[in-house]
N, C-alpha and C positions, 0 to 999 in steps of 0.2 A: 439320678441322671446317669451316673457312671454305670450302674447295673443295666439300665435301658440301652445305653450306647453299646456296651459289651454284647448284649443279646442281639442287637441289630447287626452289628459287625460280624458276629458269628454266623448269623443266618445268611448274610450276604456272601460270606466265604463259602458256606455250604452250597448255596445256589450256584456260585461260580464253579465249584468242584464237580458239580453234576454236568458241566459242559454246556449250560444253557446260553452262555454268552459267546461261544466260539463260532457258531454257525454263521455263515454269511447273511442269511435272512434276518437273523437277530440284529446284527450290526447295521445292516441297511435300514431296518425298521426304526432303529433308534436315531440314526442320522436324519432320516426323513422326518421323524418326530421333532427333532431340533429345528429343522427348517420350518415346519408348521408352527412351532412356538414363535420363531422370529417373525413369521409372516402375520400370524393372527394377533400377536401381542406387541407389534411394532410401535403402535401409538402409546401403549402403556409403558414400554421400555423407554421411549423418548421422555415420557413424563417423569419416570423415577430417576433417570439420569439428570434431568433438570432439577428435580427436588434435591438430590444428593449433592450435586456438583455445579449446578447452574449451566450445564452443557446445553448449547442450542442444538436443534435437530440435525443441522448439517454436520456438526462435529460428532454428534452421537452416531450418525449413520456412517460417516467416514472412518472413524476410529474404532467402532465397535460392531454395530449391526452389519454394515456392509462387508467388513473383513470376515466376520463369522459366516456370512452367506457364501463368500468366495471359498472359504476353507471347507465348508460342508459340500459344496458342489464338486470341489476337487476330490474330496474323500470318497464321495459316491461314484465319481467317474473312475478313480484309480483303485478302488477297494480290492477288487479281485487280483489286480497286479501286485498290490502290497501283500496280499495273503498267499500268493503263489510261492511254491518252493523253487529254489534255484540250485542248479548243479554247482557243486563245490570242487575246486581243483585239488587234485591229490598229487603227492610226489611220485616220481616214476617207479619207486619201489612198490607202490600199490597199483601196479599196472592193471590187474584184473579186478580191481575194486571200484565201487561207485559210491559217491557221497553227495548229499545235497543239504542245503541250508533250509530249514523249515521254520518260518516265523511262528512264534508261539506267544500268547498273551502272558503278561507277568503275573496277573492275579487280581488282588484287591488294591486299588489306587486311592490315595488321599490327595485331594487338591485343596490347598489353602490359598485363597485368592486375595488380591489387594483391593483397596477402595478407589484408586484413581481410574481404573477401567473395570468397574465391577461386573459388567456383563462379559466383556472380552476375556478378561483374565480368569473368569470362572468357566466359561464355555469353550474357549480355545483348547485348553488341555483336555477337556472332556471329549472333544471331537476326536483327538488323537487316541485317547484311551479307549473309546468305544470302537473306533476303527480297528484297533488292535485286539479287540475281544475281551476287554477287562470289565470288572465291576468297579464302580467309582463312588466315593463319598466326596462331596463338595462342601467346603466350609467357607461361605462368603465372608467378606469383611463386615464386621458390625459397625464400622464407621460410615458405611453407605447403607443405612437401614432400609430405605425404600427399595433399593435394588435387591438387597438380601431377601426381603419379604416377598418380592415378586418371584424370585427364583424358587424360594421354598414353597410358595403356595400355588404357583402356576405350572412350573416345570413337571411336577409329578403327573399331571394330566396328559403329558405327551410322551413319557418314557416308561420303561419297565422299572417300577419302583422296588422290585426285589433285587435289582442289580445296581440301580443308580439312586442315590439319596442326597438330599440337601439338608445339612445340619447347621442351624443357626446358633450363634452365641458369641461371646467375647473371648478374652484370653483364657479364662478358666476352661471353657469347652474345648478350645484349641489344645490346651495342655492335656486334657483327658483323652482326646483323640490320639495324641502323640504317645500315650502310654500303651497303646495297642500295637500289634504287629501289622505292618503293611508291606506290600511287595514293591511299592514305589511311592515316593512323596514328591509332589510338585508344589513349590512355594514361591510366591512373588511378594516381596516386601523388603523390610529393612535388614541390614547386616546383623543387627543385634538379635532379631528374632531368628534369622537364618542360622546363627551359631547354635541357638537353642534347638532348632529342628535337626540340625546335623548331629548334635550331641545325642539326642534321643534316637535318631535313626541308626547311629553307630551301634547301639546296644543290640540290634537285631541284624546288623550289616545290611540295612535297607538302602537301596540306591536312591539318591535324591537328585532333583533338579532345582537349583536355587537361582532365581532371577532377582538379583539384588541391585542396589543403587551404585552410584559412583559419580565422580566429578568428570563430566564428559565435555572436553573442550571442542571448539571449532577453530580451525586455523584459516584465516583469510589472507591470502597473499595479495600483493599490490596488483591491481588490475588497471589497464590503460583505457579500455573501452568503457564508455559510460553505460552501455547496455549490459555488459558483463557485471559491472558493479551493482547495478540495480537488481539483476537476476540473483546474484549471490546474496545480497542483503535481504531481499524478499524471502529467500529460502531460510536464512538465519532467523528472521522475525517469525516466520511460520513455524519453524522447528522449536523456537523458544516459547512463544506465547500462544500459538494456535492449538496446541494439544494439551488440554487440561490445565491451562495457564502455567505451563512449566512444571506441573506436578507429575512428571513422568521420568522413569529411570533413564530413558534415552534422550531426554531433552538436553539442549545445549546448556551447559552449566556456566561456561564463561567463554569469551572470544579472545583469541590471540591475534594481534595485528602488529605489523612493523610501525614504529613511531611516525615516520614521515607520512604514512597513509592514514593514520588514526583520525585526524580531524575530518578528512573526507568521509570516512566510514561513519563517524559520529553524526555529522550533519545529514548525510543521506539516510541514516537509520531513523533519525528524528522525523524527517519528512515522510518516510514510507510508513512508519508506525501511525502517524496522523492520517495518512491516506487510507491505510487499512482499517483503522479502528475509530477514526473521527476525532473531533476535539474532546469528546467525553466518552472514553472507552466503556465506562460502566453502563451508559445508556445505549450503547450499540448492541448489547446482549450478544456480543461475538466472542467474549472471553469467559471462561469458566471462573467460578469463585473458588476461594480457598475452602478446603473440605470442612474444617471446624475451627473453633476459637483457639484451641491449643496450637494448631499449626499456624494460624494467623499470627498469634503472639510470638511464636518462634521466628517467623519471617520479620515481624516488626522489630524484634530484638536485633536481628542481623542488620537491619537497615538503620536503626537509630543509634548504633554505636557511633560516637562522635567522629572518629577518624574515617569511618565509612560514609557517614552522612555527608561529609564535606566533599565526597567524590561523586555525588549524584549530579548528573548533567541533564537528565530528562525524567519526568514522572516523579514517583515517590509518594503520591497521595494514597491514603488508605482509609477505608470505611469499615470500621469494626462491626457495625450493625449488620451490614450486608456481606461481610467477610470478603470484600473486594479489594484487591491491590492493583493499582494502575501499572501497565507495562513500564518498567524502570530501567534506565541505563546508568551505569557507574563507570568511571574511568580510573583505573589504577588504584583500587582499594588496597590497603596493606595486605601483603601476601600472608602475614601471620594472623590476620583477622579471621573470625569465625566464618565470614562470608567466603573466604578463600580456602579454608581448611575443612569445612563441612559441605556436604551436598546441599545445594540451595533448595531445590524442589519447590520452586515458585517463580513468579514473573519478574525476577530481578536478574539483570544481565550485566555482569562486570566485563569491561573491556580491558585487557591487560596489554600494554604496549611494550615492545621490545626494540632494541636498537637495530637489530638486523636478524636475518633468518637463522644465522648460526646460534645466536642467543636463544631464539625461539626453540630450536632443536634441543638445546641443553635443557630448557624448561620441560619439554616433552619427555626427554629421557629421565629427568628427575622425578616427574610425577606419574610415570607410566603405570605404576601399580594401582593407581586410583581410577584408571579409565574403564568405562564400560563401552563407550563408543567414542571414536575420534572422527569428527567430521571435517572434511577438507574442501575448501572452496578456492578455485583459481587455477592458474596455469603454472605457478611456481617459476616465474621468470623463464618459461620455456624449457626448463630443465627437468627431465623425468628422473634424474638421479635424486633430486630433492624429494620428489613425490614418493619414490620407492623407499627412501630413507625413513620418511614419516610413517608410511604404511608398515614397514618392518617394525618400527618402534611401537606402533599401536598394537600390532599382533603380539609382540612380546609382552606388552602390558596386559593383554587379555589372558595370557597364559600364566601370569604371576598370581 
């Protein structure tokens, strides 16, 4: 396997060096090929996403197929603009000189994608890499086998297989791929694997893009209008449960609310979850299932910790056979529990209550290094100063 991989990668690099991927006609042809793949295999894509994750077709189109089509149409529309050189400003000492910035492809790109959006996180980076004129190897997640198989078997029929390949396999294959020299690595997944990838990339000073997880809170300020409350909480429910059952790096991990407002939030959230997903969410087929038994048991352990279990105010039912966990709300689980120290990555939503907004800001400041996304709902008592403060803290968190 190692010998075959090495040979394939060497042949791809040589194909790239000959300039085959740089011309606009090649780039445009590959992007159109991807559009054809999405159009002709749409039903099959919906089928494999349902097999791997239990995604319904609306969620599959909204979060994966539809977004990919928009990205492809944008790339095709703006491709020549992206490829065009731009005049570069020079200091006055270079008065008689001229300079320009010329976009150039990096070379051979490795994309290691995740299982929660197996189509989107495989093909979205591919679109950018193709538009920039690169050769690409995609390593789909083995935890979404139906999606991985479709990419490996169908995609080559639409693309230039001398420059774009899909290589299936588990961690061993991923490790073998990392032993080779790449000009860019794009990875979506856990922090643990991200560290391994960064370590391997450093050996060749390979630039990397790591899309990792984090504990992403939502802050809900006190709202006086009932319409505002309902809109805000519907958005929170959708952001938590509506995208791969909370198995997303930008899903809301927990909700911060001022204590006087918490009972209102909790009761409205219960009513709106029931309105959105019915009395039996599993039978609604509107929520994805947990990816596999390992992750199901991880979430079960988080929830069955006795101190955490006592905090459940809604939901909590689990079906191991179907890998389904009901949308669950908890109020004030212990901050030292695994629920609050680890990324949840599932349909469990802790509500953390604080005495007032100042205490809330202190919590945001203390936890800022864990943020991937900070979601803010409400008008913050009409004060833009508070809004700006929270935004500044979240930006600092992203930079840490």
